[in-house]
C-alpha positions in Angstrom: -123.9 -80.7 -130.8 -121.6 -79.0 -133.4 -123.6 -75.7 -132.9 -123.0 -75.9 -129.1 -119.3 -76.6 -129.6 -119.0 -73.6 -132.0 -120.7 -71.3 -129.5 -118.5 -72.4 -126.7 -115.4 -72.0 -128.8 -116.5 -68.5 -129.7 -117.1 -67.6 -126.1 -113.6 -68.9 -125.1 -111.9 -67.0 -128.0 -113.7 -63.8 -127.0 -112.7 -64.2 -123.4 -109.1 -64.7 -124.4 -109.1 -61.7 -126.6 -110.7 -59.6 -123.9 -108.1 -60.7 -121.4 -105.3 -60.0 -123.7 -106.4 -56.4 -124.1 -105.4 -55.8 -120.5 -102.8 -58.6 -119.8 -100.9 -58.5 -123.1 -100.2 -54.8 -124.0 -98.4 -54.1 -127.2 -95.1 -52.2 -127.4 -93.3 -50.4 -130.1 -90.1 -52.4 -129.4 -90.0 -55.5 -127.2 -86.5 -54.5 -126.1 -88.1 -51.4 -124.5 -89.9 -53.8 -122.0 -86.5 -54.8 -120.5 -85.9 -53.2 -117.1 -83.0 -50.8 -117.3 -79.6 -51.7 -115.7 -79.1 -50.0 -112.4 -77.0 -46.8 -112.9 -74.2 -47.9 -110.6 -73.7 -51.1 -112.7 -73.5 -49.3 -116.1 -70.1 -48.7 -117.7 -69.1 -45.1 -118.6 -67.1 -46.3 -121.6 -67.6 -48.9 -124.3 -64.8 -49.8 -126.7 -65.9 -51.9 -129.7 -62.9 -53.5 -131.5 -63.9 -55.1 -134.8 -61.7 -57.4 -136.9 -63.0 -57.8 -140.5 -63.2 -61.5 -141.4 -62.3 -63.0 -138.0 -64.0 -66.3 -137.9 -65.4 -68.2 -134.9 -64.0 -71.4 -136.4 -60.4 -70.2 -136.2 -60.7 -69.5 -132.5 -62.4 -72.9 -131.9 -59.6 -74.5 -133.8 -57.0 -73.1 -131.4 -55.5 -70.2 -133.3 -52.9 -68.2 -131.5 -54.8 -65.2 -129.9 -53.8 -65.0 -126.3 -55.3 -61.6 -125.7 -58.7 -62.7 -127.0 -58.5 -65.9 -125.0 -57.7 -63.9 -121.9 -60.8 -61.8 -122.4 -62.9 -64.9 -122.9 -61.6 -66.4 -119.7 -62.3 -63.2 -117.8 -65.5 -62.2 -119.7 -68.4 -63.5 -121.6 -68.2 -64.9 -125.1 -69.7 -66.9 -128.0 -67.9 -68.2 -131.1 -71.1 -69.0 -133.0 -72.9 -65.6 -133.2 -74.2 -65.4 -136.8 -73.9 -62.9 -139.5 -76.8 -61.8 -141.6 -77.0 -63.0 -145.2 -75.1 -62.4 -147.3 -72.1 -63.0 -145.1 -70.4 -59.9 -146.5 -68.8 -56.8 -145.1 -70.8 -53.6 -145.5 -74.2 -55.1 -144.9 -72.9 -56.8 -141.7 -71.1 -53.8 -140.3 -74.3 -51.8 -141.0 -76.3 -54.5 -139.1 -73.9 -54.4 -136.2 -74.2 -50.6 -135.8 -77.9 -50.3 -136.9 -79.5 -53.1 -134.8 -81.4 -54.5 -137.8 -81.0 -56.6 -140.9 -80.8 -55.7 -144.6 -84.6 -55.9 -145.0 -84.9 -52.9 -142.7 -81.7 -50.8 -143.1 -81.3 -51.5 -146.8 -77.5 -52.1 -147.0 -77.6 -55.4 -149.0 -74.1 -56.2 -150.4 -70.4 -56.1 -149.4 -69.8 -52.6 -150.7 -73.1 -50.8 -150.1 -72.5 -47.1 -149.8 -76.1 -46.2 -149.2 -79.3 -48.2 -148.8 -79.9 -50.3 -151.9 -83.4 -50.8 -150.6 -85.4 -48.0 -149.2 -84.5 -47.7 -145.5 -87.6 -48.2 -143.3 -86.8 -45.1 -141.3 -84.4 -42.1 -141.4 -83.2 -39.8 -138.7 -83.0 -36.0 -139.0 -79.5 -36.6 -140.4 -80.9 -38.6 -143.3 -79.5 -41.9 -141.9 -80.9 -45.1 -140.6 -80.8 -44.8 -136.8 -77.6 -46.4 -135.5 -76.1 -46.8 -132.0 -73.9 -43.7 -132.4 -77.0 -41.5 -133.2 -79.1 -43.1 -130.5 -76.4 -42.6 -127.8 -75.6 -39.1 -128.9 -79.3 -38.2 -128.8 -79.5 -39.6 -125.3 -76.3 -37.9 -124.2 -75.3 -35.0 -126.4 -72.1 -34.4 -124.4 -70.8 -38.0 -124.9 -67.5 -38.3 -126.6 -67.9 -40.8 -129.5 -65.1 -42.0 -131.7 -65.0 -44.0 -135.0 -61.7 -45.2 -136.4 -61.5 -47.4 -139.4 -59.2 -48.6 -142.3 -61.5 -49.7 -145.1 -63.1 -46.7 -146.8 -66.4 -48.6 -147.0 -66.8 -48.2 -143.3 -67.4 -44.5 -143.8 -70.8 -45.2 -145.2 -72.3 -47.6 -142.6 -72.6 -45.2 -139.7 -73.8 -41.7 -139.1 -70.9 -39.1 -139.4 -73.0 -36.4 -137.6 -73.1 -38.6 -134.5 -69.4 -39.0 -134.0 -67.0 -36.4 -132.5 -63.8 -38.0 -133.8 -63.9 -39.8 -137.1 -60.9 -40.8 -139.0 -59.7 -43.3 -141.7 -56.2 -44.6 -141.0 -53.6 -46.6 -142.8 -53.2 -50.1 -141.4 -49.8 -49.2 -140.1 -51.1 -46.3 -138.0 -54.5 -47.6 -136.8 -53.5 -48.9 -133.4 -51.3 -45.8 -132.5 -54.3 -43.6 -133.5 -56.7 -45.5 -131.3 -54.2 -45.6 -128.3 -53.6 -41.8 -128.5 -57.3 -41.1 -128.8 -58.3 -43.2 -125.8 -55.6 -41.7 -123.6 -56.4 -38.2 -124.6 -60.2 -38.2 -124.9 -61.3 -41.1 -122.8 -64.3 -41.7 -125.2 -67.6 -42.9 -123.9 -68.1 -44.9 -127.0 -65.4 -45.8 -129.6 -65.7 -48.2 -132.5 -62.5 -49.4 -134.1 -62.7 -51.4 -137.4 -59.5 -53.2 -138.6 -59.5 -54.4 -142.2 -57.7 -57.6 -141.3 -57.6 -60.6 -141.1 -60.0 -60.4 -144.1 -57.2 -59.4 -146.5 -55.1 -62.4 -145.4 -58.1 -64.7 -145.9 -58.9 -63.5 -149.4 -55.2 -63.7 -150.4 -54.1 -66.9 -148.8 -57.2 -68.6 -147.4 -59.0 -68.7 -144.1 -57.0 -70.6 -141.6 -53.9 -70.5 -143.8 -50.5 -69.9 -142.1 -50.7 -66.3 -143.3 -54.2 -65.9 -141.9 -53.1 -67.3 -138.6 -50.1 -64.9 -138.4 -52.4 -62.0 -139.2 -54.8 -62.9 -136.4 -51.8 -63.0 -134.0 -50.9 -59.5 -135.2 -54.4 -58.3 -134.7 -54.4 -59.9 -131.2 -51.3 -57.8 -130.3 -53.1 -54.7 -131.5 -56.0 -55.5 -129.2 -53.5 -55.9 -126.3 -52.2 -52.4 -127.0 -55.7 -51.0 -126.9 -56.4 -52.7 -123.6 -53.1 -51.2 -122.2 -54.3 -47.7 -123.4 -57.6 -48.1 -121.5 -55.6 -49.1 -118.4 -53.2 -46.2 -118.8 -56.1 -43.8 -119.3 -57.4 -44.9 -115.9 -60.9 -45.9 -117.1 -60.7 -49.7 -117.2 -62.9 -50.1 -114.1 -65.7 -48.2 -115.8 -65.2 -49.8 -119.3 -66.6 -52.7 -121.3 -64.5 -54.0 -124.1 -66.3 -55.7 -127.0 -64.4 -57.8 -129.6 -66.2 -59.0 -132.7 -66.2 -59.3 -136.4 -68.6 -58.9 -139.4 -68.3 -62.5 -140.8 -65.9 -65.5 -141.1 -64.7 -67.1 -144.3 -64.0 -70.3 -146.2 -61.2 -71.1 -148.6 -60.5 -67.6 -150.0 -63.9 -66.0 -149.7 -67.2 -65.4 -147.9 -70.7 -64.2 -148.6 -72.3 -67.6 -148.7 -74.4 -69.7 -146.3 -71.9 -72.0 -144.7 -71.3 -71.8 -140.9 -67.6 -71.1 -141.5 -68.7 -67.9 -143.3 -71.5 -66.9 -141.0 -70.2 -67.7 -137.5 -68.3 -65.0 -135.8 -66.9 -64.4 -132.3 -68.3 -61.9 -129.8 -66.4 -61.3 -126.6 -67.5 -58.9 -123.7 -65.1 -58.0 -121.0 -65.2 -55.4 -118.2 -67.5 -53.8 -115.7 -70.5 -55.9 -114.7 -69.7 -58.6 -117.3 -69.7 -62.3 -116.1 -66.4 -64.0 -116.1 -65.6 -67.2 -118.0 -69.2 -67.3 -119.2 -70.0 -68.9 -122.5 -73.1 -67.4 -124.1 -75.5 -70.1 -125.2 -78.3 -67.7 -126.3 -78.9 -67.4 -130.0 -77.2 -64.2 -131.1 -76.9 -62.2 -134.3 -74.6 -59.5 -135.6 -77.4 -56.9 -135.1 -77.6 -57.7 -131.3 -74.5 -55.7 -130.7 -76.1 -52.3 -131.0 -79.0 -53.0 -128.6 -76.5 -54.5 -126.1 -74.5 -51.3 -126.2 -77.7 -49.3 -125.9 -78.8 -51.3 -122.9 -75.5 -50.6 -121.1 -76.0 -46.9 -121.8 -79.7 -46.9 -120.9 -80.6 -45.9 -124.5 -84.1 -46.6 -125.6 -83.9 -48.7 -128.8 -85.4 -47.2 -131.9 -88.6 -49.0 -133.0 -87.0 -50.2 -136.2 -84.3 -52.1 -134.5 -84.9 -55.9 -134.5 -81.9 -56.9 -132.5 -82.1 -57.7 -128.8 -79.6 -57.0 -126.0 -77.6 -60.0 -124.9 -78.7 -59.9 -121.3 -77.2 -63.2 -120.0 -73.7 -61.6 -120.0 -74.4 -59.2 -117.1 -73.7 -59.9 -113.4 -76.4 -57.5 -112.4 -79.3 -56.1 -114.3 
């Protein structure tokens, strides 16, 4: 009887494997199996505004951020998207732009200036493939901007893939972004503010000073939105607001939800309104989501997935 059962099991297993050869094809990247968004529904512009250290908890707790809340009400959002570990700056910004975690891109700590681990793959520019490189490869004529405050941001994206790349003083960042948007109408622009992280480290996350700094950042966001409107491109734009990590007490880098949970807000063309994202999302899902909007094939080494639930049509 045991012999008969063994033979039957072998036959069933062989049949299953044979069927899988035709019914379960392998793919280099599962994201590549996602049908592309119809061209008429894709945005022509994506503006990513990042606030270092903006926590999901502070928004859940009712912090004063009327512009962010307006985008949430008229867009799609989550307040519990997770960072990678450690919940530190450079490694999470790298993951946001590179669509993968530290095991793949190699940026492992808060101030990594190059891969601490051997990157799994490098482009012709000697960099791990990020969204800027992937989009520029797809559309060489695209206008791509990268504006940042903290000097560490210079090392977590590909300089050769950006047309306008500048480090600014905190007092001049918003004016620089506003002028760039109005003048160049970029197809892709990433803006990285160094606050409210500084306020968190100095006074504590959710301290009165942190709350005041978030309100200031929220006003900066409003000015950027006004610039998009004045440039006449809002109808063809998606705005993304996010951060690299949260914080607890006066620090971050650990494994608490206060440190790991971060907001992600999408607003604009073809984005669902007042939609709370319930999917599990990670910081490295930002790059493939932008790529999906631009019909960019994700590099095989990306482990992130596009957040498809946010789109009205796809």
